[in-house]
TIROZA-78496 format. One record per residue (C-alpha): residue number from 1; residue in one letter; x, y negated, z negated. Coordinates in steps of 0.5 Angstrom, whole numbers, padded with zeros to 4 digits. Each point is the difference from the previous one (the first is absolute). Layout:
BEGIN
ATOM   num   residu       u       v       w
ATOM   NUM        A       X       Y       Z
...
END
This chain:
BEGIN
ATOM   num   residu       u       v       w
ATOM     1        X    0124   -0089   -0224
ATOM     2        X    0001   -0003    0007
ATOM     3        X    0004   -0007    0001
ATOM     4        X   -0001   -0004    0006
ATOM     5        X    0007   -0004    0001
ATOM     6        X    0004   -0002    0006
ATOM     7        X    0007   -0003   -0002
ATOM     8        X   -0001   -0005    0005
ATOM     9        X   -0004   -0004   -0005
ATOM    10        X    0007   -0002   -0003
ATOM    11        X    0003   -0003    0006
ATOM    12        X   -0003   -0007   -0001
ATOM    13        X    0001   -0005   -0006
ATOM    14        X    0005   -0002   -0005
ATOM    15        X    0002    0002   -0007
ATOM    16        X   -0001   -0008   -0002
ATOM    17        X   -0007    0001    0000
ATOM    18        X   -0004    0004   -0005
ATOM    19        X   -0004    0004    0006
ATOM    20        X    0007    0003    0003
ATOM    21        X    0002    0007    0003
ATOM    22        X    0003    0003   -0006
ATOM    23        X   -0007    0001   -0003
ATOM    24        X   -0001    0005    0005
ATOM    25        X    0007    0003    0001
ATOM    26        X    0001    0001   -0007
ATOM    27        X   -0007    0003   -0001
ATOM    28        X    0000    0005    0005
ATOM    29        X    0007    0002   -0002
ATOM    30        X   -0003    0001   -0007
ATOM    31        X   -0006    0004    0002
ATOM    32        X    0004    0004    0005
ATOM    33        X    0005    0002   -0006
ATOM    34        X   -0005    0001   -0005
ATOM    35        X   -0006    0004    0004
ATOM    36        X    0004    0004    0005
ATOM    37        X   -0007    0004    0001
ATOM    38        X   -0004   -0006    0002
ATOM    39        X   -0002   -0001    0008
ATOM    40        X    0003   -0006    0004
ATOM    41        X   -0003   -0002    0006
ATOM    42        X    0001   -0006    0005
ATOM    43        X   -0006   -0004    0002
ATOM    44        X   -0003    0001    0007
ATOM    45        X    0001   -0007    0003
ATOM    46        X   -0005    0002    0005
ATOM    47        X   -0006   -0001   -0004
ATOM    48        X    0001   -0007   -0001
ATOM    49        X   -0003   -0003    0007
ATOM    50        X   -0002   -0008    0000
ATOM    51        X   -0007    0003    0000
ATOM    52        X    0001    0003   -0007
ATOM    53        X    0004   -0007   -0002
ATOM    54        X   -0006   -0004    0002
ATOM    55        X   -0005    0004   -0005
ATOM    56        X    0003   -0005   -0005
ATOM    57        X    0004   -0005    0004
ATOM    58        X   -0001   -0006    0005
ATOM    59        X    0003    0001    0007
ATOM    60        X    0004   -0007   -0002
ATOM    61        X    0003    0003   -0006
ATOM    62        X    0003    0006    0004
ATOM    63        X    0003   -0005    0005
ATOM    64        X    0003   -0004   -0006
ATOM    65        X    0004    0006   -0002
ATOM    66        X    0004    0000    0006
ATOM    67        X    0002   -0007   -0001
ATOM    68        X    0007   -0002   -0003
ATOM    69        X   -0003   -0005   -0005
ATOM    70        X   -0001    0001   -0008
ATOM    71        X   -0007    0001   -0003
ATOM    72        X    0001   -0003   -0006
ATOM    73        X    0006   -0001   -0005
ATOM    74        X   -0001    0007   -0003
ATOM    75        X   -0002    0004    0007
ATOM    76        X    0006   -0002    0005
ATOM    77        X    0000    0002    0007
ATOM    78        X    0005    0006    0001
ATOM    79        X    0002    0003    0006
ATOM    80        X   -0005    0006    0002
ATOM    81        X   -0004   -0002   -0006
ATOM    82        X   -0006    0002    0004
ATOM    83        X    0002    0007    0001
ATOM    84        X    0002    0001   -0007
ATOM    85        X   -0007   -0002   -0002
ATOM    86        X   -0003    0004    0005
ATOM    87        X    0004    0006   -0003
ATOM    88        X   -0003   -0001   -0007
ATOM    89        X   -0007    0000    0003
ATOM    90        X    0002    0006    0004
ATOM    91        X    0002    0003   -0007
ATOM    92        X   -0007   -0002   -0003
ATOM    93        X   -0004    0003    0005
ATOM    94        X    0004    0006    0000
ATOM    95        X   -0001    0000   -0008
ATOM    96        X   -0008   -0001    0001
ATOM    97        X    0000    0006    0005
ATOM    98        X    0004    0005   -0004
ATOM    99        X   -0005   -0002   -0006
ATOM   100        X   -0006    0001    0004
ATOM   101        X    0002    0006    0003
ATOM   102        X    0002    0003   -0007
ATOM   103        X   -0007   -0001   -0003
ATOM   104        X   -0002    0007    0000
ATOM   105        X    0006    0003   -0002
ATOM   106        X   -0001    0006   -0005
ATOM   107        X    0005   -0003   -0005
ATOM   108        X   -0002   -0007    0001
ATOM   109        X    0003   -0005    0005
ATOM   110        X    0008   -0001    0001
ATOM   111        X    0002   -0007   -0003
ATOM   112        X    0003   -0004    0005
ATOM   113        X    0004   -0006    0000
ATOM   114        X    0003   -0006    0005
ATOM   115        X    0007   -0002   -0002
ATOM   116        X    0000   -0005    0005
ATOM   117        X    0001   -0008    0000
ATOM   118        X   -0002   -0005    0001
ATOM   119        X   -0006    0000   -0005
ATOM   120        X   -0006   -0002    0003
ATOM   121        X   -0006   -0002   -0005
ATOM   122        X    0001   -0008    0001
ATOM   123        X    0000    0000    0007
ATOM   124        X   -0006   -0004    0003
ATOM   125        X   -0004    0002    0006
ATOM   126        X    0003   -0006    0003
ATOM   127        X    0007   -0001   -0003
ATOM   128        X    0006    0003   -0004
ATOM   129        X    0001   -0002   -0007
ATOM   130        X    0003    0002   -0007
ATOM   131        X    0006    0005    0004
ATOM   132        X   -0006    0003    0004
ATOM   133        X   -0001    0000    0007
ATOM   134        X   -0006    0005    0002
ATOM   135        X   -0005    0003   -0005
ATOM   136        X    0001    0007    0000
ATOM   137        X   -0004    0002   -0006
ATOM   138        X   -0006   -0004    0003
ATOM   139        X    0001    0003    0007
ATOM   140        X    0000    0007   -0003
ATOM   141        X   -0006   -0001   -0003
ATOM   142        X   -0004   -0003    0006
ATOM   143        X    0004    0006    0004
ATOM   144        X   -0003    0005   -0005
ATOM   145        X   -0007   -0002    0001
ATOM   146        X    0000   -0001    0007
ATOM   147        X    0004    0006    0002
ATOM   148        X    0001    0005   -0005
ATOM   149        X   -0007    0001   -0003
ATOM   150        X    0001   -0003   -0007
ATOM   151        X   -0007   -0004   -0001
ATOM   152        X    0002   -0003   -0006
ATOM   153        X    0008   -0002   -0001
ATOM   154        X    0002   -0003   -0007
ATOM   155        X    0007   -0004   -0001
ATOM   156        X    0003    0000   -0006
ATOM   157        X    0005   -0006   -0001
ATOM   158        X    0005    0000   -0006
ATOM   159        X    0005   -0004    0003
ATOM   160        X    0002   -0006   -0005
ATOM   161        X   -0003   -0005    0005
ATOM   162        X   -0007   -0001    0003
ATOM   163        X   -0001    0004    0006
ATOM   164        X   -0003   -0006    0003
ATOM   165        X    0001    0002    0008
ATOM   166        X   -0004    0007   -0002
ATOM   167        X   -0005   -0004   -0003
ATOM   168        X   -0001   -0005    0005
ATOM   169        X    0000    0005    0006
ATOM   170        X   -0005    0006   -0004
ATOM   171        X   -0005   -0005   -0004
ATOM   172        X   -0003   -0003    0006
ATOM   173        X   -0001    0007    0003
ATOM   174        X   -0003    0003   -0006
ATOM   175        X   -0004   -0005   -0002
ATOM   176        X   -0004    0000    0007
ATOM   177        X   -0001    0003    0007
ATOM   178        X    0000    0007    0002
ATOM   179        X    0006    0002   -0005
ATOM   180        X   -0004   -0003   -0006
ATOM   181        X    0002    0004   -0006
ATOM   182        X    0005    0004    0003
ATOM   183        X    0006   -0003   -0004
ATOM   184        X    0002   -0001   -0007
ATOM   185        X    0006   -0005   -0002
ATOM   186        X    0003    0000   -0007
ATOM   187        X    0006   -0004   -0001
ATOM   188        X    0003    0000   -0007
ATOM   189        X    0005   -0006    0000
ATOM   190        X    0004   -0005   -0004
ATOM   191        X   -0004   -0007   -0001
ATOM   192        X    0003   -0005    0001
ATOM   193        X    0005    0002    0005
ATOM   194        X    0001    0000    0008
ATOM   195        X   -0005   -0001    0004
ATOM   196        X   -0004   -0003   -0005
ATOM   197        X   -0007    0004    0002
ATOM   198        X   -0004    0006   -0003
ATOM   199        X   -0002   -0004   -0006
ATOM   200        X   -0007    0003    0001
ATOM   201        X   -0004    0005    0003
ATOM   202        X   -0003   -0002    0007
ATOM   203        X   -0006    0006   -0001
ATOM   204        X   -0001    0006   -0003
ATOM   205        X    0005    0004    0005
ATOM   206        X    0005   -0006    0000
ATOM   207        X    0003    0001   -0007
ATOM   208        X    0006   -0004   -0003
ATOM   209        X    0003    0001   -0007
ATOM   210        X    0004   -0006   -0001
ATOM   211        X    0005    0002   -0006
ATOM   212        X    0004   -0006   -0004
ATOM   213        X    0008    0000    0000
ATOM   214        X    0003    0004   -0005
ATOM   215        X   -0007    0003   -0002
ATOM   216        X    0001    0006   -0005
ATOM   217        X    0001    0007    0004
ATOM   218        X   -0006    0003   -0003
ATOM   219        X   -0004   -0006    0003
ATOM   220        X    0003    0001    0007
ATOM   221        X   -0002    0007    0000
ATOM   222        X   -0007   -0001   -0002
ATOM   223        X   -0001   -0004    0006
ATOM   224        X    0003    0005    0004
ATOM   225        X   -0004    0005   -0003
ATOM   226        X   -0006   -0004    0001
ATOM   227        X    0001   -0001    0007
ATOM   228        X    0001    0007    0002
ATOM   229        X   -0006    0002   -0003
ATOM   230        X   -0004   -0005    0004
ATOM   231        X    0004    0003    0006
ATOM   232        X   -0003    0007   -0002
ATOM   233        X   -0007   -0002   -0001
ATOM   234        X    0000   -0003    0007
ATOM   235        X    0001    0007    0002
ATOM   236        X    0005   -0001    0006
ATOM   237        X    0002    0005    0005
ATOM   238        X    0007   -0003    0000
ATOM   239        X    0004   -0004   -0005
ATOM   240        X    0006   -0004    0003
ATOM   241        X    0005   -0003   -0006
ATOM   242        X    0004   -0006    0001
ATOM   243        X    0005    0003   -0004
ATOM   244        X    0004   -0006   -0003
ATOM   245        X    0005    0001   -0005
ATOM   246        X    0002   -0008   -0002
ATOM   247        X   -0005    0001   -0006
ATOM   248        X    0006    0003   -0003
ATOM   249        X    0003   -0004   -0007
ATOM   250        X    0006   -0001    0003
ATOM   251        X   -0002   -0002    0007
ATOM   252        X    0004   -0007    0002
ATOM   253        X   -0006   -0004    0003
ATOM   254        X   -0006    0002   -0005
ATOM   255        X   -0001    0000   -0007
ATOM   256        X   -0004    0006   -0001
ATOM   257        X    0002    0006   -0005
ATOM   258        X   -0001    0007    0003
ATOM   259        X    0005    0005   -0001
ATOM   260        X    0001    0006    0004
ATOM   261        X   -0004    0005   -0004
ATOM   262        X   -0006   -0005    0002
ATOM   263        X    0001    0001    0007
ATOM   264        X    0000    0008   -0002
ATOM   265        X   -0006   -0001   -0003
ATOM   266        X   -0003   -0003    0006
ATOM   267        X    0002    0006    0004
ATOM   268        X   -0003    0004   -0005
ATOM   269        X   -0007   -0003    0001
ATOM   270        X    0000    0000    0007
ATOM   271        X    0002    0007    0000
ATOM   272        X   -0006    0001   -0005
ATOM   273        X   -0005   -0004    0004
ATOM   274        X   -0006    0004    0002
ATOM   275        X   -0006   -0002    0005
ATOM   276        X   -0006   -0001   -0004
ATOM   277        X   -0005    0004    0004
ATOM   278        X    0004    0006    0002
ATOM   279        X    0005    0000   -0006
ATOM   280        X    0006    0001    0005
ATOM   281        X    0007   -0003    0001
ATOM   282        X   -0001   -0007    0003
ATOM   283        X    0005    0000    0006
ATOM   284        X    0005   -0006   -0001
ATOM   285        X    0006   -0003    0004
ATOM   286        X    0005   -0005   -0003
ATOM   287        X    0004   -0005    0003
ATOM   288        X    0006   -0004   -0003
ATOM   289        X   -0001   -0008   -0001
ATOM   290        X    0004   -0003   -0005
ATOM   291        X    0005    0001   -0005
ATOM   292        X    0007   -0003   -0001
ATOM   293        X    0004    0002   -0006
ATOM   294        X    0005    0005    0001
ATOM   295        X   -0004    0005   -0003
ATOM   296        X   -0005    0001    0006
ATOM   297        X    0002    0007    0002
ATOM   298        X   -0001    0002   -0008
ATOM   299        X   -0007   -0003    0000
ATOM   300        X   -0002    0003    0007
ATOM   301        X    0003    0006   -0002
ATOM   302        X   -0004    0000   -0007
ATOM   303        X   -0007   -0002    0004
ATOM   304        X    0001    0005    0005
ATOM   305        X    0002    0006   -0004
ATOM   306        X   -0006   -0001   -0005
ATOM   307        X   -0005    0000    0006
ATOM   308        X    0003    0006    0003
ATOM   309        X   -0002    0004   -0006
ATOM   310        X   -0007    0002    0002
ATOM   311        X   -0005   -0003   -0005
END
């Protein structure tokens, strides 16, 4: 298991907000203690040029990140937030590169996880929102298609909130134009809930599984399994995971019912995923999105430990 982490991602924010530094401080400490054999690496900031960011974001948005004004009530301006967001993007790109480089490994691809903040899946091409400033998973998907030789890239978003920014960025590209059919997006999320989107599919490659608040665990897991089956049927060269842990039964800002064992099940499914044409493991990389309960380190551990066992 490779963990991409830069401790500076905890250098902004407040304990008064759900998306706070303790999320990664405590998770990093727990994972280092529980798994001393896992590899840790700081992301390479040199990967994140303006040219790369413009693959998914507008020039006006990149300029706006440097202005000292809040974006919305959930997404305030913090000193240096543009640099923090760029480092999260660097980890996402590094994770995609690692996964693609591992695709022919004899024992299968080594799992890779980006333990960074801020999260990204709500960020739109032109604006920040929902704790998210740059959309690192959308950028990683486009980067993998453009620079890493992945002809087909899937995004599996199991955060409790709809990945509206990722959908908005990737759907137009996959629906028409030179990259038509290149991306698959699947989001499994609570509805109704913030941001209020994701109520229906936008096409065969942009799929949504809205789950009612307090739905039985079995129903939620069935939606998650169906979404992963749809991704596997897409036959991707790379799966990128928006790994949010706020579908946890005790998360303070959602009303879902999953337990730690269910996140372990997601890891087992990911480890067992096989390309339908070759039968080989599908390269995958996961990025931390949400998850706001104090048990977050244990939830991440459950998912990663199960994923780290070859399927």
